[in-house]
Structures are given as C-alpha cells and as structure tokens.
All heavy atoms as TSV, in Angstrom:
chain	resi	resn	atom	element	x	y	z
A	1	MET	N	N	31.831	28.028	77.412
A	1	MET	CA	C	31.600	28.076	75.979
A	1	MET	C	C	32.850	28.569	75.246
A	1	MET	O	O	33.286	27.954	74.291
A	1	MET	CB	C	30.410	28.969	75.691
A	1	MET	CG	C	30.094	29.088	74.225
A	1	MET	SD	S	29.412	27.625	73.452
A	1	MET	CE	C	27.697	27.852	73.785
A	2	GLU	N	N	33.432	29.695	75.717
A	2	GLU	CA	C	34.627	30.229	75.068
A	2	GLU	C	C	35.776	29.227	75.126
A	2	GLU	O	O	36.505	29.065	74.157
A	2	GLU	CB	C	35.069	31.560	75.709
A	2	GLU	CG	C	34.196	32.735	75.381
A	2	GLU	CD	C	33.021	32.895	76.332
A	2	GLU	OE1	O	32.886	32.079	77.277
A	2	GLU	OE2	O	32.233	33.828	76.143
A	3	PHE	N	N	35.896	28.539	76.277
A	3	PHE	CA	C	36.994	27.602	76.450
A	3	PHE	C	C	36.930	26.471	75.431
A	3	PHE	O	O	37.936	26.126	74.816
A	3	PHE	CB	C	37.001	27.048	77.886
A	3	PHE	CG	C	38.112	26.079	78.129
A	3	PHE	CD1	C	39.409	26.524	78.276
A	3	PHE	CD2	C	37.866	24.724	78.200
A	3	PHE	CE1	C	40.461	25.635	78.500
A	3	PHE	CE2	C	38.892	23.819	78.418
A	3	PHE	CZ	C	40.192	24.284	78.571
A	4	GLU	N	N	35.747	25.906	75.232
A	4	GLU	CA	C	35.599	24.797	74.296
A	4	GLU	C	C	35.889	25.232	72.861
A	4	GLU	O	O	36.557	24.518	72.109
A	4	GLU	CB	C	34.189	24.195	74.384
A	4	GLU	CG	C	33.920	23.449	75.663
A	4	GLU	CD	C	33.544	24.365	76.832
A	4	GLU	OE1	O	33.223	25.561	76.610
A	4	GLU	OE2	O	33.595	23.884	77.975
A	5	LYS	N	N	35.410	26.412	72.480
A	5	LYS	CA	C	35.674	26.928	71.133
A	5	LYS	C	C	37.165	27.201	70.948
A	5	LYS	O	O	37.724	26.913	69.892
A	5	LYS	CB	C	34.869	28.207	70.885
A	5	LYS	CG	C	33.387	27.977	70.741
A	5	LYS	CD	C	32.678	29.303	70.500
A	5	LYS	CE	C	31.190	29.142	70.416
A	5	LYS	NZ	N	30.514	30.449	70.219
A	6	LEU	N	N	37.787	27.752	71.986
A	6	LEU	CA	C	39.219	28.033	71.930
A	6	LEU	C	C	40.010	26.735	71.786
A	6	LEU	O	O	40.929	26.653	70.975
A	6	LEU	CB	C	39.659	28.787	73.184
A	6	LEU	CG	C	41.155	29.046	73.340
A	6	LEU	CD1	C	41.702	29.850	72.160
A	6	LEU	CD2	C	41.432	29.747	74.659
A	7	CYS	N	N	39.625	25.714	72.544
A	7	CYS	CA	C	40.308	24.420	72.460
A	7	CYS	C	C	40.199	23.830	71.061
A	7	CYS	O	O	41.164	23.247	70.550
A	7	CYS	CB	C	39.752	23.442	73.488
A	7	CYS	SG	S	40.250	23.834	75.175
A	8	ALA	N	N	39.051	23.992	70.430
A	8	ALA	CA	C	38.867	23.482	69.069
A	8	ALA	C	C	39.815	24.184	68.099
A	8	ALA	O	O	40.409	23.543	67.221
A	8	ALA	CB	C	37.417	23.649	68.627
A	9	ILE	N	N	39.975	25.486	68.260
A	9	ILE	CA	C	40.879	26.250	67.400
A	9	ILE	C	C	42.321	25.799	67.621
A	9	ILE	O	O	43.061	25.536	66.668
A	9	ILE	CB	C	40.744	27.764	67.673
A	9	ILE	CG1	C	39.353	28.257	67.252
A	9	ILE	CG2	C	41.844	28.554	66.959
A	9	ILE	CD1	C	39.007	29.634	67.780
A	10	ILE	N	N	42.706	25.690	68.873
A	10	ILE	CA	C	44.071	25.272	69.202
A	10	ILE	C	C	44.347	23.874	68.668
A	10	ILE	O	O	45.400	23.618	68.080
A	10	ILE	CB	C	44.303	25.323	70.728
A	10	ILE	CG1	C	44.211	26.765	71.216
A	10	ILE	CG2	C	45.648	24.697	71.091
A	10	ILE	CD1	C	44.122	26.906	72.723
A	11	ALA	N	N	43.399	22.970	68.868
A	11	ALA	CA	C	43.570	21.591	68.413
A	11	ALA	C	C	43.761	21.526	66.905
A	11	ALA	O	O	44.615	20.783	66.410
A	11	ALA	CB	C	42.368	20.755	68.831
A	12	GLU	N	N	43.002	22.326	66.179
A	12	GLU	CA	C	43.118	22.337	64.721
A	12	GLU	C	C	44.488	22.858	64.287
A	12	GLU	O	O	45.147	22.262	63.436
A	12	GLU	CB	C	42.016	23.191	64.108
A	12	GLU	CG	C	42.055	23.209	62.607
A	12	GLU	CD	C	40.919	24.016	61.994
A	12	GLU	OE1	O	39.870	24.177	62.636
A	12	GLU	OE2	O	41.105	24.493	60.863
A	13	VAL	N	N	44.923	23.953	64.887
A	13	VAL	CA	C	46.207	24.549	64.515
A	13	VAL	C	C	47.369	23.634	64.887
A	13	VAL	O	O	48.309	23.451	64.107
A	13	VAL	CB	C	46.383	25.938	65.180
A	13	VAL	CG1	C	47.801	26.463	65.001
A	13	VAL	CG2	C	45.372	26.937	64.614
A	14	MET	N	N	47.293	23.035	66.070
A	14	MET	CA	C	48.413	22.251	66.584
A	14	MET	C	C	48.343	20.776	66.180
A	14	MET	O	O	49.292	20.030	66.410
A	14	MET	CB	C	48.475	22.353	68.118
A	14	MET	CG	C	48.686	23.778	68.634
A	14	MET	SD	S	50.145	24.614	67.964
A	14	MET	CE	C	51.457	23.563	68.575
A	15	GLY	N	N	47.238	20.351	65.593
A	15	GLY	CA	C	47.105	18.963	65.161
A	15	GLY	C	C	47.016	17.983	66.315
A	15	GLY	O	O	47.605	16.903	66.255
A	16	ILE	N	N	46.302	18.381	67.366
A	16	ILE	CA	C	46.135	17.517	68.531
A	16	ILE	C	C	44.657	17.358	68.841
A	16	ILE	O	O	43.811	18.032	68.258
A	16	ILE	CB	C	46.868	18.085	69.773
A	16	ILE	CG1	C	46.312	19.462	70.149
A	16	ILE	CG2	C	48.365	18.153	69.537
A	16	ILE	CD1	C	46.838	20.017	71.459
A	17	ASP	N	N	44.348	16.491	69.789
A	17	ASP	CA	C	42.981	16.286	70.234
A	17	ASP	C	C	42.624	17.381	71.240
A	17	ASP	O	O	43.401	17.658	72.161
A	17	ASP	CB	C	42.855	14.906	70.895
A	17	ASP	CG	C	41.437	14.598	71.280
A	17	ASP	OD1	O	41.023	15.039	72.371
A	17	ASP	OD2	O	40.737	13.930	70.492
A	18	ALA	N	N	41.462	17.990	71.072
A	18	ALA	CA	C	41.038	19.072	71.961
A	18	ALA	C	C	40.934	18.603	73.409
A	18	ALA	O	O	41.106	19.394	74.337
A	18	ALA	CB	C	39.707	19.655	71.487
A	19	GLY	N	N	40.684	17.317	73.617
A	19	GLY	CA	C	40.574	16.773	74.960
A	19	GLY	C	C	41.874	16.793	75.735
A	19	GLY	O	O	41.880	16.646	76.963
A	20	GLU	N	N	42.983	16.977	75.052
A	20	GLU	CA	C	44.295	17.040	75.703
A	20	GLU	C	C	44.568	18.407	76.319
A	20	GLU	O	O	45.532	18.573	77.063
A	20	GLU	CB	C	45.401	16.743	74.694
A	20	GLU	CG	C	45.358	15.363	74.073
A	20	GLU	CD	C	46.434	15.173	73.027
A	20	GLU	OE1	O	47.517	15.772	73.152
A	20	GLU	OE2	O	46.178	14.415	72.079
A	21	ILE	N	N	43.728	19.387	76.011
A	21	ILE	CA	C	43.967	20.763	76.420
A	21	ILE	C	C	43.188	21.074	77.694
A	21	ILE	O	O	42.000	20.794	77.784
A	21	ILE	CB	C	43.548	21.737	75.302
A	21	ILE	CG1	C	44.309	21.416	74.009
A	21	ILE	CG2	C	43.776	23.182	75.726
A	21	ILE	CD1	C	43.766	22.120	72.788
A	22	THR	N	N	43.889	21.653	78.682
A	22	THR	CA	C	43.246	22.097	79.914
A	22	THR	C	C	43.477	23.594	80.069
A	22	THR	O	O	44.239	24.193	79.305
A	22	THR	CB	C	43.831	21.379	81.149
A	22	THR	OG1	O	45.188	21.820	81.340
A	22	THR	CG2	C	43.787	19.863	80.985
A	23	GLU	N	N	42.865	24.183	81.080
A	23	GLU	CA	C	43.070	25.605	81.324
A	23	GLU	C	C	44.521	25.902	81.686
A	23	GLU	O	O	45.012	26.993	81.452
A	23	GLU	CB	C	42.135	26.102	82.429
A	23	GLU	CG	C	40.695	26.154	81.985
A	23	GLU	CD	C	39.780	26.813	83.008
A	23	GLU	OE1	O	40.271	27.328	84.030
A	23	GLU	OE2	O	38.572	26.806	82.761
A	24	ASP	N	N	45.198	24.934	82.264
A	24	ASP	CA	C	46.591	25.126	82.676
A	24	ASP	C	C	47.598	24.852	81.558
A	24	ASP	O	O	48.794	25.079	81.742
A	24	ASP	CB	C	46.919	24.221	83.866
A	24	ASP	CG	C	46.144	24.613	85.107
A	24	ASP	OD1	O	45.873	25.818	85.284
A	24	ASP	OD2	O	45.795	23.716	85.894
A	25	THR	N	N	47.131	24.377	80.414
A	25	THR	CA	C	48.029	24.082	79.308
A	25	THR	C	C	48.710	25.364	78.838
A	25	THR	O	O	48.051	26.359	78.544
A	25	THR	CB	C	47.257	23.446	78.128
A	25	THR	OG1	O	46.643	22.234	78.570
A	25	THR	CG2	C	48.176	23.142	76.958
A	26	ALA	N	N	50.034	25.327	78.786
A	26	ALA	CA	C	50.819	26.474	78.317
A	26	ALA	C	C	51.066	26.316	76.824
A	26	ALA	O	O	51.396	25.233	76.350
A	26	ALA	CB	C	52.143	26.549	79.060
A	27	PHE	N	N	50.891	27.413	76.099
A	27	PHE	CA	C	51.035	27.362	74.650
A	27	PHE	C	C	52.419	26.897	74.211
A	27	PHE	O	O	52.535	26.007	73.374
A	27	PHE	CB	C	50.731	28.734	74.030
A	27	PHE	CG	C	49.276	29.093	74.060
A	27	PHE	CD1	C	48.786	29.976	75.000
A	27	PHE	CD2	C	48.392	28.537	73.156
A	27	PHE	CE1	C	47.440	30.305	75.031
A	27	PHE	CE2	C	47.050	28.852	73.176
A	27	PHE	CZ	C	46.569	29.746	74.120
A	28	VAL	N	N	53.452	27.489	74.763
A	28	VAL	CA	C	54.809	27.169	74.327
A	28	VAL	C	C	55.348	25.924	75.026
A	28	VAL	O	O	55.775	24.978	74.365
A	28	VAL	CB	C	55.757	28.374	74.554
A	28	VAL	CG1	C	57.185	28.008	74.192
A	28	VAL	CG2	C	55.293	29.574	73.733
A	29	GLU	N	N	55.304	25.921	76.342
A	29	GLU	CA	C	55.914	24.831	77.096
A	29	GLU	C	C	55.210	23.489	76.870
A	29	GLU	O	O	55.867	22.462	76.719
A	29	GLU	CB	C	55.938	25.142	78.595
A	29	GLU	CG	C	56.931	26.228	78.977
A	29	GLU	CD	C	56.378	27.624	78.733
A	29	GLU	OE1	O	55.153	27.778	78.513
A	29	GLU	OE2	O	57.183	28.576	78.756
A	30	ASP	N	N	53.887	23.478	76.887
A	30	ASP	CA	C	53.147	22.217	76.777
A	30	ASP	C	C	52.804	21.832	75.339
A	30	ASP	O	O	52.827	20.656	74.991
A	30	ASP	CB	C	51.854	22.282	77.597
A	30	ASP	CG	C	52.127	22.451	79.080
A	30	ASP	OD1	O	53.151	21.919	79.564
A	30	ASP	OD2	O	51.337	23.128	79.756
A	31	LEU	N	N	52.470	22.826	74.526
A	31	LEU	CA	C	52.033	22.538	73.158
A	31	LEU	C	C	53.145	22.715	72.129
A	31	LEU	O	O	52.998	22.286	70.989
A	31	LEU	CB	C	50.845	23.425	72.779
A	31	LEU	CG	C	49.589	23.264	73.646
A	31	LEU	CD1	C	48.528	24.259	73.221
A	31	LEU	CD2	C	49.062	21.845	73.565
A	32	GLY	N	N	54.220	23.387	72.521
A	32	GLY	CA	C	55.309	23.626	71.578
A	32	GLY	C	C	54.954	24.632	70.499
A	32	GLY	O	O	55.521	24.606	69.403
A	33	ALA	N	N	54.022	25.531	70.795
A	33	ALA	CA	C	53.583	26.522	69.811
A	33	ALA	C	C	54.697	27.521	69.521
A	33	ALA	O	O	55.361	28.007	70.432
A	33	ALA	CB	C	52.346	27.253	70.311
A	34	ASP	N	N	54.888	27.810	68.239
A	34	ASP	CA	C	55.841	28.846	67.849
A	34	ASP	C	C	55.059	30.086	67.437
A	34	ASP	O	O	53.833	30.131	67.548
A	34	ASP	CB	C	56.769	28.353	66.743
A	34	ASP	CG	C	56.050	27.955	65.457
A	34	ASP	OD1	O	54.894	28.397	65.238
A	34	ASP	OD2	O	56.641	27.208	64.662
A	35	SER	N	N	55.754	31.102	66.957
A	35	SER	CA	C	55.085	32.368	66.628
A	35	SER	C	C	54.065	32.211	65.513
A	35	SER	O	O	53.011	32.846	65.539
A	35	SER	CB	C	56.108	33.445	66.279
A	35	SER	OG	O	56.899	33.042	65.180
A	36	LEU	N	N	54.328	31.353	64.546
A	36	LEU	CA	C	53.357	31.130	63.475
A	36	LEU	C	C	52.112	30.432	64.014
A	36	LEU	O	O	50.983	30.807	63.667
A	36	LEU	CB	C	53.968	30.310	62.340
A	36	LEU	CG	C	53.031	29.988	61.165
A	36	LEU	CD1	C	52.470	31.260	60.544
A	36	LEU	CD2	C	53.750	29.156	60.126
A	37	ASP	N	N	52.302	29.442	64.878
A	37	ASP	CA	C	51.158	28.771	65.502
A	37	ASP	C	C	50.309	29.774	66.273
A	37	ASP	O	O	49.073	29.774	66.166
A	37	ASP	CB	C	51.620	27.670	66.472
A	37	ASP	CG	C	52.348	26.536	65.786
A	37	ASP	OD1	O	51.990	26.187	64.644
A	37	ASP	OD2	O	53.297	25.999	66.399
A	38	MET	N	N	50.956	30.617	67.051
A	38	MET	CA	C	50.226	31.605	67.851
A	38	MET	C	C	49.474	32.583	66.953
A	38	MET	O	O	48.337	32.945	67.238
A	38	MET	CB	C	51.180	32.358	68.783
A	38	MET	CG	C	51.776	31.484	69.875
A	38	MET	SD	S	50.534	30.669	70.909
A	38	MET	CE	C	49.791	32.085	71.713
A	39	PHE	N	N	50.092	32.982	65.851
A	39	PHE	CA	C	49.433	33.884	64.911
A	39	PHE	C	C	48.181	33.218	64.341
A	39	PHE	O	O	47.119	33.843	64.259
A	39	PHE	CB	C	50.412	34.269	63.792
A	39	PHE	CG	C	49.831	35.237	62.805
A	39	PHE	CD1	C	49.631	36.567	63.145
A	39	PHE	CD2	C	49.494	34.823	61.527
A	39	PHE	CE1	C	49.092	37.464	62.228
A	39	PHE	CE2	C	48.949	35.708	60.604
A	39	PHE	CZ	C	48.757	37.035	60.965
A	40	GLN	N	N	48.283	31.946	63.980
A	40	GLN	CA	C	47.134	31.226	63.438
A	40	GLN	C	C	46.033	31.062	64.485
A	40	GLN	O	O	44.850	31.161	64.161
A	40	GLN	CB	C	47.564	29.864	62.906
A	40	GLN	CG	C	48.397	29.957	61.650
A	40	GLN	CD	C	48.897	28.595	61.193
A	40	GLN	OE1	O	49.354	27.782	61.999
A	40	GLN	NE2	N	48.818	28.360	59.902
A	41	ILE	N	N	46.423	30.823	65.726
A	41	ILE	CA	C	45.440	30.706	66.803
A	41	ILE	C	C	44.720	32.037	67.003
A	41	ILE	O	O	43.499	32.090	67.111
A	41	ILE	CB	C	46.109	30.218	68.110
A	41	ILE	CG1	C	46.549	28.753	67.946
A	41	ILE	CG2	C	45.163	30.379	69.302
A	41	ILE	CD1	C	47.475	28.248	69.033
A	42	VAL	N	N	45.484	33.129	67.031
A	42	VAL	CA	C	44.887	34.462	67.198
A	42	VAL	C	C	43.919	34.758	66.053
A	42	VAL	O	O	42.799	35.236	66.280
A	42	VAL	CB	C	45.973	35.553	67.306
A	42	VAL	CG1	C	45.359	36.946	67.202
A	42	VAL	CG2	C	46.745	35.408	68.606
A	43	LEU	N	N	44.319	34.459	64.826
A	43	LEU	CA	C	43.419	34.687	63.695
A	43	LEU	C	C	42.155	33.843	63.819
A	43	LEU	O	O	41.048	34.324	63.532
A	43	LEU	CB	C	44.122	34.379	62.376
A	43	LEU	CG	C	45.199	35.362	61.943
A	43	LEU	CD1	C	45.828	34.913	60.621
A	43	LEU	CD2	C	44.647	36.764	61.818
A	44	GLY	N	N	42.293	32.598	64.246
A	44	GLY	CA	C	41.140	31.731	64.444
A	44	GLY	C	C	40.207	32.265	65.512
A	44	GLY	O	O	38.981	32.232	65.357
A	45	VAL	N	N	40.769	32.779	66.588
A	45	VAL	CA	C	39.971	33.365	67.672
A	45	VAL	C	C	39.225	34.597	67.174
A	45	VAL	O	O	38.037	34.767	67.441
A	45	VAL	CB	C	40.875	33.706	68.884
A	45	VAL	CG1	C	40.159	34.621	69.864
A	45	VAL	CG2	C	41.343	32.431	69.571
A	46	GLU	N	N	39.938	35.462	66.450
A	46	GLU	CA	C	39.287	36.667	65.929
A	46	GLU	C	C	38.108	36.316	65.033
A	46	GLU	O	O	37.037	36.933	65.123
A	46	GLU	CB	C	40.294	37.515	65.152
A	46	GLU	CG	C	41.307	38.197	66.029
A	46	GLU	CD	C	42.310	39.021	65.249
A	46	GLU	OE1	O	42.504	38.779	64.044
A	46	GLU	OE2	O	42.907	39.911	65.865
A	47	GLU	N	N	38.286	35.321	64.186
A	47	GLU	CA	C	37.222	34.917	63.275
A	47	GLU	C	C	36.060	34.270	64.019
A	47	GLU	O	O	34.901	34.610	63.802
A	47	GLU	CB	C	37.775	33.941	62.237
A	47	GLU	CG	C	36.751	33.523	61.198
A	47	GLU	CD	C	37.371	32.618	60.153
A	47	GLU	OE1	O	38.445	32.956	59.616
A	47	GLU	OE2	O	36.774	31.562	59.892
A	48	LYS	N	N	36.349	33.346	64.917
A	48	LYS	CA	C	35.315	32.588	65.630
A	48	LYS	C	C	34.488	33.462	66.561
A	48	LYS	O	O	33.283	33.317	66.675
A	48	LYS	CB	C	35.962	31.452	66.411
A	48	LYS	CG	C	34.996	30.595	67.190
A	48	LYS	CD	C	34.076	29.836	66.281
A	48	LYS	CE	C	34.370	28.372	66.351
A	48	LYS	NZ	N	33.519	27.605	65.456
A	49	PHE	N	N	35.161	34.404	67.243
A	49	PHE	CA	C	34.485	35.223	68.242
A	49	PHE	C	C	34.140	36.621	67.735
A	49	PHE	O	O	33.583	37.425	68.475
A	49	PHE	CB	C	35.333	35.324	69.506
A	49	PHE	CG	C	35.482	34.010	70.223
A	49	PHE	CD1	C	36.614	33.226	70.041
A	49	PHE	CD2	C	34.490	33.538	71.059
A	49	PHE	CE1	C	36.761	32.012	70.691
A	49	PHE	CE2	C	34.618	32.327	71.715
A	49	PHE	CZ	C	35.751	31.563	71.526
A	50	ASP	N	N	34.489	36.919	66.486
A	50	ASP	CA	C	34.217	38.224	65.878
A	50	ASP	C	C	34.765	39.353	66.750
A	50	ASP	O	O	34.050	40.293	67.109
A	50	ASP	CB	C	32.721	38.399	65.618
A	50	ASP	CG	C	32.446	39.573	64.687
A	50	ASP	OD1	O	33.290	39.876	63.832
A	50	ASP	OD2	O	31.367	40.200	64.825
A	51	ILE	N	N	36.035	39.213	67.115
A	51	ILE	CA	C	36.707	40.247	67.897
A	51	ILE	C	C	38.011	40.611	67.196
A	51	ILE	O	O	38.485	39.883	66.333
A	51	ILE	CB	C	37.009	39.782	69.337
A	51	ILE	CG1	C	37.895	38.521	69.347
A	51	ILE	CG2	C	35.728	39.562	70.117
A	51	ILE	CD1	C	38.339	38.078	70.729
A	52	VAL	N	N	38.555	41.741	67.582
A	52	VAL	CA	C	39.864	42.160	67.090
A	52	VAL	C	C	40.788	42.167	68.289
A	52	VAL	O	O	40.495	42.786	69.313
A	52	VAL	CB	C	39.807	43.562	66.452
A	52	VAL	CG1	C	41.188	44.018	66.031
A	52	VAL	CG2	C	38.854	43.558	65.275
A	53	SER	N	N	41.886	41.448	68.178
A	53	SER	CA	C	42.817	41.374	69.305
A	53	SER	C	C	44.078	42.159	68.983
A	53	SER	O	O	44.381	42.427	67.828
A	53	SER	CB	C	43.165	39.923	69.616
A	53	SER	OG	O	43.844	39.341	68.533
A	54	ASP	N	N	44.792	42.494	70.020
A	54	ASP	CA	C	46.082	43.162	69.889
A	54	ASP	C	C	47.140	42.070	69.796
A	54	ASP	O	O	47.463	41.425	70.790
A	54	ASP	CB	C	46.312	44.059	71.091
A	54	ASP	CG	C	47.653	44.754	71.062
A	54	ASP	OD1	O	48.377	44.624	70.053
A	54	ASP	OD2	O	47.979	45.429	72.043
A	55	ILE	N	N	47.637	41.820	68.582
A	55	ILE	CA	C	48.606	40.742	68.364
A	55	ILE	C	C	49.799	40.883	69.301
A	55	ILE	O	O	50.304	39.905	69.825
A	55	ILE	CB	C	49.092	40.723	66.894
A	55	ILE	CG1	C	47.924	40.447	65.939
A	55	ILE	CG2	C	50.214	39.724	66.686
A	55	ILE	CD1	C	47.400	39.053	65.970
A	56	GLY	N	N	50.230	42.100	69.561
A	56	GLY	CA	C	51.372	42.318	70.446
A	56	GLY	C	C	51.115	41.842	71.860
A	56	GLY	O	O	51.997	41.300	72.516
A	57	SER	N	N	49.894	42.003	72.352
A	57	SER	CA	C	49.595	41.573	73.715
A	57	SER	C	C	49.365	40.069	73.801
A	57	SER	O	O	49.361	39.506	74.892
A	57	SER	CB	C	48.375	42.320	74.260
A	57	SER	OG	O	47.208	41.952	73.556
A	58	ALA	N	N	49.206	39.406	72.674
A	58	ALA	CA	C	49.015	37.953	72.672
A	58	ALA	C	C	50.234	37.245	73.244
A	58	ALA	O	O	50.112	36.166	73.820
A	58	ALA	CB	C	48.714	37.457	71.265
A	59	ASP	N	N	51.408	37.859	73.126
A	59	ASP	CA	C	52.629	37.264	73.675
A	59	ASP	C	C	52.585	37.187	75.195
A	59	ASP	O	O	53.311	36.405	75.789
A	59	ASP	CB	C	53.857	38.074	73.252
A	59	ASP	CG	C	54.140	37.961	71.772
A	59	ASP	OD1	O	53.673	36.993	71.148
A	59	ASP	OD2	O	54.839	38.844	71.239
A	60	GLN	N	N	51.733	37.998	75.810
A	60	GLN	CA	C	51.632	38.026	77.265
A	60	GLN	C	C	50.737	36.916	77.809
A	60	GLN	O	O	50.734	36.653	79.006
A	60	GLN	CB	C	51.091	39.386	77.728
A	60	GLN	CG	C	51.889	40.563	77.228
A	60	GLN	CD	C	53.338	40.525	77.690
A	60	GLN	OE1	O	53.607	40.230	78.848
A	60	GLN	NE2	N	54.260	40.800	76.788
A	61	ILE	N	N	49.974	36.274	76.940
A	61	ILE	CA	C	49.054	35.218	77.357
A	61	ILE	C	C	49.786	33.888	77.268
A	61	ILE	O	O	50.124	33.429	76.188
A	61	ILE	CB	C	47.775	35.236	76.507
A	61	ILE	CG1	C	47.059	36.569	76.701
A	61	ILE	CG2	C	46.880	34.065	76.864
A	61	ILE	CD1	C	45.825	36.752	75.853
A	62	ILE	N	N	50.013	33.283	78.414
A	62	ILE	CA	C	50.833	32.086	78.499
A	62	ILE	C	C	50.004	30.804	78.428
A	62	ILE	O	O	50.382	29.851	77.762
A	62	ILE	CB	C	51.654	32.092	79.814
A	62	ILE	CG1	C	52.464	33.365	79.952
A	62	ILE	CG2	C	52.526	30.853	79.906
A	62	ILE	CD1	C	53.495	33.593	78.882
A	63	SER	N	N	48.856	30.794	79.120
A	63	SER	CA	C	48.064	29.568	79.220
A	63	SER	C	C	46.744	29.674	78.468
A	63	SER	O	O	46.256	30.772	78.169
A	63	SER	CB	C	47.776	29.233	80.687
A	63	SER	OG	O	46.843	30.153	81.220
A	64	VAL	N	N	46.160	28.532	78.202
A	64	VAL	CA	C	44.868	28.473	77.517
A	64	VAL	C	C	43.790	29.115	78.386
A	64	VAL	O	O	42.925	29.833	77.888
A	64	VAL	CB	C	44.517	27.014	77.153
A	64	VAL	CG1	C	43.128	26.928	76.544
A	64	VAL	CG2	C	45.559	26.436	76.198
A	65	GLY	N	N	43.858	28.903	79.696
A	65	GLY	CA	C	42.885	29.507	80.595
A	65	GLY	C	C	42.940	31.025	80.557
A	65	GLY	O	O	41.910	31.704	80.551
A	66	ALA	N	N	44.153	31.579	80.521
A	66	ALA	CA	C	44.315	33.032	80.436
A	66	ALA	C	C	43.761	33.555	79.113
A	66	ALA	O	O	43.144	34.625	79.071
A	66	ALA	CB	C	45.780	33.416	80.589
A	67	ALA	N	N	43.948	32.800	78.041
A	67	ALA	CA	C	43.414	33.198	76.745
A	67	ALA	C	C	41.885	33.182	76.766
A	67	ALA	O	O	41.247	34.107	76.245
A	67	ALA	CB	C	43.940	32.271	75.648
A	68	ALA	N	N	41.304	32.169	77.398
A	68	ALA	CA	C	39.845	32.083	77.488
A	68	ALA	C	C	39.277	33.271	78.271
A	68	ALA	O	O	38.253	33.841	77.897
A	68	ALA	CB	C	39.426	30.768	78.130
A	69	GLU	N	N	39.964	33.669	79.331
A	69	GLU	CA	C	39.527	34.829	80.117
A	69	GLU	C	C	39.614	36.111	79.293
A	69	GLU	O	O	38.733	36.962	79.353
A	69	GLU	CB	C	40.361	34.967	81.399
A	69	GLU	CG	C	40.009	33.950	82.447
A	69	GLU	CD	C	38.560	34.060	82.914
A	69	GLU	OE1	O	38.064	35.177	83.129
A	69	GLU	OE2	O	37.921	32.998	83.041
A	70	ALA	N	N	40.679	36.254	78.509
A	70	ALA	CA	C	40.834	37.430	77.657
A	70	ALA	C	C	39.723	37.483	76.612
A	70	ALA	O	O	39.195	38.554	76.300
A	70	ALA	CB	C	42.202	37.421	76.977
A	71	ILE	N	N	39.348	36.339	76.087
A	71	ILE	CA	C	38.253	36.268	75.108
A	71	ILE	C	C	36.946	36.676	75.769
A	71	ILE	O	O	36.172	37.457	75.208
A	71	ILE	CB	C	38.147	34.858	74.480
A	71	ILE	CG1	C	39.377	34.585	73.611
A	71	ILE	CG2	C	36.857	34.713	73.691
A	71	ILE	CD1	C	39.513	33.131	73.187
A	72	LYS	N	N	36.685	36.182	76.979
A	72	LYS	CA	C	35.452	36.540	77.703
A	72	LYS	C	C	35.359	38.049	77.892
A	72	LYS	O	O	34.302	38.638	77.714
A	72	LYS	CB	C	35.412	35.855	79.070
A	72	LYS	CG	C	35.036	34.417	79.025
A	72	LYS	CD	C	34.995	33.844	80.440
A	72	LYS	CE	C	34.825	32.341	80.388
A	72	LYS	NZ	N	34.862	31.746	81.736
A	73	ARG	N	N	36.480	38.670	78.261
A	73	ARG	CA	C	36.484	40.131	78.455
A	73	ARG	C	C	36.231	40.850	77.130
A	73	ARG	O	O	35.517	41.849	77.088
A	73	ARG	CB	C	37.809	40.575	79.050
A	73	ARG	CG	C	37.959	40.244	80.523
A	73	ARG	CD	C	39.153	40.959	81.148
A	73	ARG	NE	N	40.420	40.650	80.473
A	73	ARG	CZ	C	41.192	39.614	80.749
A	73	ARG	NH1	N	40.836	38.761	81.684
A	73	ARG	NH2	N	42.332	39.430	80.100
A	74	ALA	N	N	36.826	40.362	76.056
A	74	ALA	CA	C	36.685	41.011	74.748
A	74	ALA	C	C	35.281	40.859	74.194
A	74	ALA	O	O	34.753	41.780	73.561
A	74	ALA	CB	C	37.698	40.440	73.770
A	75	VAL	N	N	34.666	39.703	74.440
A	75	VAL	CA	C	33.316	39.447	73.925
A	75	VAL	C	C	32.292	40.233	74.736
A	75	VAL	O	O	31.293	40.698	74.203
A	75	VAL	CB	C	33.003	37.935	73.951
A	75	VAL	CG1	C	31.544	37.661	73.644
A	75	VAL	CG2	C	33.893	37.196	72.966
A	76	GLY	N	N	32.570	40.390	76.012
A	76	GLY	CA	C	31.675	41.160	76.880
A	76	GLY	C	C	30.679	40.290	77.479
A	76	GLY	O	O	29.709	40.220	77.912
C-alpha cells in the first residue's frame, strides 16, 4: 500500500508514469531527481501519510524501496 502511494507521489513530482517505478529505482541516478524534486516528494509523503520526516535524513534514502520501508516504519 505504501509503495503504490509513494509511486503516485513520485510520478506526479517527476512527471512520469508510476508504472515505470520499481523498488530498485534510484531517485537521483534513475529518475534524475534534484534537491527540489526530493523536497517536493518529502512534502507529498508527509501530507499523504500524515507523518513528519527528518528532511536531513531524506538524503540518506537512495531508492524508492528504501523510502517505502522508511514510511512503513514511520506509519507504524
């Protein structure tokens, strides 16, 4: 569930089809996300999942799968 919602957020921010995103997709290397894109994705995640994330630690999350796992932990 978290993965699909996350993919929808990423697809909207990056202007791509959500079906192109896998758990192994890397934000920077595969999607070409820059710091503004990542900020928008983080804000979208916070809003969609009603969580507060540490923006500084978002730089440590490289792949979509890792982000989905972090969301699962934050949501509980």
